[in-house]
C-alpha positions in Angstrom: 121.0 84.0 108.3 119.9 80.8 106.5 120.1 81.4 102.7 117.4 78.8 102.0 115.0 80.4 104.4 115.6 83.9 102.9 115.0 82.5 99.4 111.8 80.7 100.6 110.4 83.8 102.2 111.1 85.8 99.0 109.5 83.1 96.8 106.3 83.1 99.0 106.0 86.8 98.8 106.2 86.6 95.0 103.6 83.9 95.0 101.4 86.2 97.1 101.4 88.7 94.2 100.2 86.0 91.8 97.3 85.1 94.2 96.5 88.8 94.8 95.8 89.2 91.1 93.8 86.0 91.0 91.7 87.2 94.0 91.0 90.4 92.2 90.0 88.6 89.0 87.7 86.2 90.8 86.4 88.9 93.2 87.5 87.1 96.3 87.6 89.6 99.2 87.8 89.5 103.0 87.8 86.0 104.5 87.4 84.5 101.0 90.7 85.9 99.8 93.5 83.3 99.3 96.5 85.6 99.1 97.1 86.8 102.7 98.5 83.5 104.2 101.4 83.8 101.8 102.7 86.8 103.7 101.1 86.8 107.1 102.7 83.4 107.9 106.1 85.3 107.9 104.8 88.3 109.8 104.5 90.6 106.8 101.7 93.0 106.0 100.5 94.1 102.6 101.4 97.8 102.6 100.0 98.3 99.1 99.6 96.5 95.8 101.2 97.9 92.6 98.6 98.3 89.9 99.2 98.4 86.1 97.8 101.7 84.6 96.7 99.9 81.4 94.6 97.0 82.5 94.4 97.7 86.3 95.9 94.3 87.1 98.0 93.8 90.2 101.6 93.1 89.1 103.5 93.8 92.3 103.2 94.4 96.0 105.0 96.3 98.8 105.2 94.3 102.0 106.2 95.6 105.4 107.8 93.3 108.0 106.0 93.4 111.3 107.5 90.8 113.6 105.9 90.2 117.0 107.4 92.3 119.8 108.4 89.1 121.6 110.8 88.1 118.8 114.5 88.7 119.7 116.1 91.7 118.0 119.4 89.8 117.4 117.6 87.5 115.0 116.3 90.3 112.9 119.3 92.2 111.9 119.4 90.8 108.4 115.6 91.0 107.9 114.2 93.6 105.5 111.8 96.3 106.6 110.1 96.2 103.2 110.0 93.7 100.4 108.8 94.7 96.9 107.8 91.7 94.8 106.7 91.3 91.2 104.8 88.5 89.6 105.3 87.0 86.1 102.9 86.4 83.2 99.4 85.2 84.2 97.6 83.2 81.5 94.2 84.5 82.5 91.9 86.4 80.2 91.9 89.6 82.4 95.7 90.0 82.4 97.3 87.8 79.7 97.2 90.4 76.9 99.0 93.0 78.9 101.5 90.5 80.3 102.3 89.1 76.8 102.7 92.7 75.5 105.3 93.3 78.2 107.0 90.0 77.4 107.4 91.2 73.8 108.8 94.6 75.1 111.4 92.6 77.1 112.5 90.5 74.1 112.8 93.8 72.1 114.9 95.4 74.9 112.2 97.9 75.6 110.8 96.9 79.0 112.3 100.1 80.5 110.1 102.2 78.3 106.8 100.8 79.6 104.5 102.5 82.1 104.6 99.4 84.3 108.3 99.6 84.8 108.0 103.3 85.6 105.5 102.5 88.3 107.8 99.8 89.7 110.9 102.0 89.7 109.1 104.9 91.3 107.8 102.6 94.1 111.3 101.3 94.8 112.8 104.7 94.7 110.3 106.1 97.2 110.8 103.2 99.6 114.6 103.4 99.4 114.4 107.1 99.9 112.4 106.6 103.1 114.2 103.6 104.8 117.5 103.2 102.8 118.6 100.4 100.4 119.8 98.0 103.2 116.3 97.7 104.5 114.6 96.7 101.2 114.5 93.5 99.3 113.4 93.0 95.7 111.9 89.7 94.5 110.3 88.5 91.2 109.6 85.5 89.0 109.9 85.3 85.2 108.5 88.6 83.8 108.5 89.9 87.4 112.1 88.9 87.7 112.9 90.9 84.7 111.1 93.8 86.3 113.0 93.4 89.6 116.3 93.1 87.6 115.6 96.3 85.7 114.6 98.1 88.9 117.6 96.9 90.8 120.0 97.9 88.0 118.4 101.4 87.9 118.9 101.8 91.6 122.5 100.4 91.4 123.4 103.1 88.9 122.5 105.6 91.7 124.6 103.8 94.2 121.7 102.0 95.9 122.4 98.2 96.1 119.3 96.2 97.0 119.3 92.6 98.1 117.4 90.8 95.3 116.0 87.4 94.7 115.3 86.6 91.0 113.5 83.4 90.2 113.8 82.2 86.5 114.9 85.6 85.2 114.5 85.5 81.4 117.7 85.5 79.3 117.3 87.1 75.8 119.4 84.6 73.9 119.0 81.5 71.9 118.8 78.5 74.3 122.3 77.1 73.4 122.2 75.1 76.7 119.9 72.7 74.9 122.6 71.7 72.4 123.9 68.3 73.3 127.3 68.5 71.6 129.6 70.3 74.1 132.1 71.2 71.4 129.5 72.8 69.1 128.0 74.7 72.1 131.4 75.9 73.3 132.4 77.0 69.7 129.3 79.1 69.2 129.7 80.8 72.6 133.5 81.4 72.0 132.7 83.0 68.6 130.0 85.1 70.3 132.5 86.3 72.9 135.1 87.3 70.4 132.6 89.3 68.3 131.1 91.0 71.4 134.6 91.9 72.7 135.5 93.5 69.4 132.3 95.5 69.3 132.9 96.6 72.9 136.4 97.8 72.1 135.1 99.8 69.1 132.2 101.3 71.2 134.6 102.3 74.0 137.0 103.9 71.6 134.1 106.0 70.1 132.8 107.0 73.6 136.2 108.0 74.7 136.6 110.3 71.8 133.1 111.9 72.4 133.5 112.4 76.1 136.4 113.7 78.3 138.1 110.9 80.2 137.0 112.2 83.6 133.3 112.1 82.5 133.4 108.6 81.0 132.0 106.0 83.4 131.7 102.4 82.2 128.1 101.3 83.0 129.4 97.8 83.9 131.7 99.3 86.5 128.8 101.3 88.0 126.8 98.1 88.3 129.6 95.8 89.5 128.9 96.3 93.2 125.4 94.9 92.9 125.1 91.1 93.1 121.5 89.8 92.9 120.7 86.2 93.7 119.6 84.2 90.7 117.6 81.0 91.0 117.4 79.2 87.7 115.4 76.1 86.6 117.5 74.2 84.1 114.4 72.9 82.4 113.0 76.4 81.8 114.0 77.6 78.3 113.6 81.3 79.2 116.3 81.2 81.9 118.4 78.1 81.4 121.0 80.0 79.3 122.1 81.7 82.5 123.7 78.4 83.4 125.5 78.2 80.1 126.6 81.9 80.5 128.4 81.3 83.8 129.8 77.9 82.7 131.2 79.6 79.6 132.9 82.3 81.7 134.6 79.6 83.7 135.6 77.7 80.6 137.1 80.8 79.1 139.2 81.3 82.2 140.3 77.7 82.1 141.6 77.9 78.5 143.3 81.3 79.2 140.9 83.4 77.3 139.3 85.0 80.3 140.3 88.5 79.2 138.1 88.2 76.1 135.1 87.2 78.2 
């Protein structure tokens, strides 16, 4: 029930994926492998790694929770049966080119078109189909966080809401949070909100004409029941704008412009 403990376990399982790939690259096996302590300490077992079909690198892992039989059942009711974790970019020769390629796909809004994302989504779908969404966690860091976010959104559209722990999820926006002048920063964000709201109204009007009312489903409404946990480092440029995003929403409410936001 302790949120910090749950976050810590999720973070360690993500770190386990990083070390799994490093073990593979450096050919560390058996007793020489450094990855297992990152999950065995918490009574998890590695069910199987998730392997990229392009460069054969390990980018994710499916862990199964195997607590000792002596552990009281009433302390386990919020524990997952499976955790699916994804690592971020590794700056190692054997995997960096593929990881950077996927980073570029993310920036261009094309991560969902990659084979790695298809492998990730299929792994999550199969697990959820077997044990249900309430028994599964998602976790990821950086590029892996983007993968977990994409996978979680895909499942949420089908009505499966997976508890998710996203560490430094990348935000595809200029890092406005680094602007020191609060008035300038707020002005840019306010203008962006007004433009976005106008485009959204135009898009909705067009969709409403093209589709019967009973068939039109707002994608944001479909996703609204899924609330992933975001853990953001203010010093990390790729994710710090999440802080500005939520602060801007609150500011818009405070000045009476919440409906625009």
